N, C-alpha and C positions, 0 to 999 in steps of 0.2 A: 252183820246180817241184821240183829236185832233193831237197830237204829232205822235201817231202812224198811223193815216190815212195819215198823211204827209209824214212819212217815206215809206210808201207803195206807195206813188204816184210816181212811176217810171214804166217803161215798163218791169223791170228786175227783176227776182223773188229773192227779198232780202235774203231769206233763202234757196234759190234753189227750185227744184220741186221733187228731190227725197224725199222719206219718211226718217224720223228720223232711224238712224241705230239702235237703240233701238228697235223702232216697228218691223223692219223687223226681228230681232234676237228673238221676242216673237213671232212669226208667229203661235207656236202651242197653243198660248194663245187666237187666234183671230179667232173663228172658224166660218166658212161660215154660214149665216142665224141669226146669233147674232144681237141684236140691239146695238148701238155704241152711245156713245157722246163724240166729240172731242171738249173740251174747248180751249177757247181763239185761233183758229184755224189757224189763221191768214191766209196765201195766198193759204191755201188747200192741202200741199203736203201731211200731214198725214191724212186726212179726205179721201183725193182720194184713198190713198193707203189703206186704211180698206175697201172702198167700192170695190177696186178691189179684195181684198180677198173674197167678197161676203157678208159683213156684210151689216146690214140696219143702214144707217150713219145719224146722225144730227150734225152739225157742227155750233158752235156759235162764232162769231166774231164781234167785235164791230167797227171795220174800213170799211167802205165801198169801200174804195180802195183796200183793201187786199180781200173782197168777189168777187170783180168784177175778180180779177185774179184768185181766187179759182174757180169761175164758168168756166172760159175759160179753165183753167186745166182739171176740170171733163169733159168737152164736149170733149177737144182733147183726154182724155183717154176711154171715151166712158162709163162713170159711171153717176150714179145719187146720189147725195147727198144732203139731205135738209140743204141748208144753210141760217142760221137764223142771222140777224143783231141784235145783244143785247150786253148789257153791262153785264162783268161777274156778276158784284154786284147787278145787277136787275134780273137776269136770275131765273125763275121758276123752282127750283128743286123739281119737281114733285116724289113723296117717289116710289122707286122701278121699275122705268120706264127702265131703261137701263142696259143690260147685260155685257156690258163694258164702262168705265168712262175712257177716256183717256185724260191725261196733259202732253203737252211736251213744257217746257221751258215758263213757264207762271208766270215767277216771277218777275213781275212788283209790286208788293203790300208787305207791311210791315205785321208783324205777326198777328195782330189784324184780317185786311183784309182775311190775308190768312186763318186764325182758321175758318172763316165763309166760305170761300169757300170750304175748305176741309169737314166741316161739309156739307155742301150742295153735293159735290161729293159723299159722303159717303151716305146721304139720298136718291139720286137717282138712286143707285147702285140697282140692285135688289138682293135679298137673293141668295146667292151662286155665284152672279157675283163679277167681279173683277174690282179694280181700278188700272191702270197703270200710274204712274208718271216719268219723266225723266227730269232732271235739273241740275243745278250746286251746287257745295259746294263752302264755303267761299274761298278754295284756287284759284278757279277762279278769284278773283280779281287780284292776282299777274300775272296771265297769259293774262290777258288783251285781250282775242280771243273772247270776245262777252258777254252777260249777264248783270246785273245790278253792280252797283258800291257800292250800300249799302249791307254790309255783313248780315244786318237782313234780307234782301229777300231771302237770300239763305240756302240750306238744309243741314242739317247732318244727319247722320244715326239715332241719339237720337230722333231728333225733327221728322222725319216721321214715328218711332216707336211708340212714344208718341202720336201722331196723329191717329193713327191706332191701338192702344190698343184694343184688343180684338178681332182682325182681324186675319187671317191666313196669315202669310207673307210667299209668294213663293219664293219673291227675296227682297232683300235690300242690296246695293253695291255700295260702292263709289270707285272710279278709274278713272285714268286717260286714254286718248286717244286723237288722231288727228281727228278733224273734219274737214269736207270739204262741208260745208251747205250753199253755197252762201256766200256773202259778211258778212253776219251776225254771221255765227257762223264757222271762219276758225281758224284752228292752235291748238296746243295742249291744252288740256281743262280736268277742274276738274270735273268730272261729277257723278251722284249718280242716280240708278234706284230704284223704289219701285213697286213690283207687291203684292196686297194685295187682299184677299178673304173674302166677306163677310159674315158673320154666315149665314146659311142657316135656 
């Protein structure tokens, strides 16, 4: 957490203030009035976007410097987000609490920890609710335009399909695109999306 808090100790928004293009493109899956959890939310660009869409948003983030900027962004956009300073590995994944669970670029953990987080995300999703994940594939390492350097932290379609076995897969796609998300994600990138519905 210390490393991330130091990284966010700048007045600039490291990943920009615009939401992930992935979320913007999935607006049809983000209905007003739904409850949403944004995990490892960083500086608030995605949780604030969800709140602007009319969702009731809880944002979990461990770095105080990031949360301070997220609060400023929410205030500037005129929306309310329940920002929670919390370590993702200590989070209370209360069963069935959220209609939408959103994870964008949270690939700072290895396979064992990731499996635990995925299980938590699944547990806290309400029956019939969605998990939305956006991240990098191993091909991203060659691009060097953001993300972790350890290939074990990255996602493949097979990995995500297995992790959400038994769920209805609405979208699972690996692709390349050019990102312009602050200094943190800039340039051609190897990306992957998952949208999965929990059995009702």
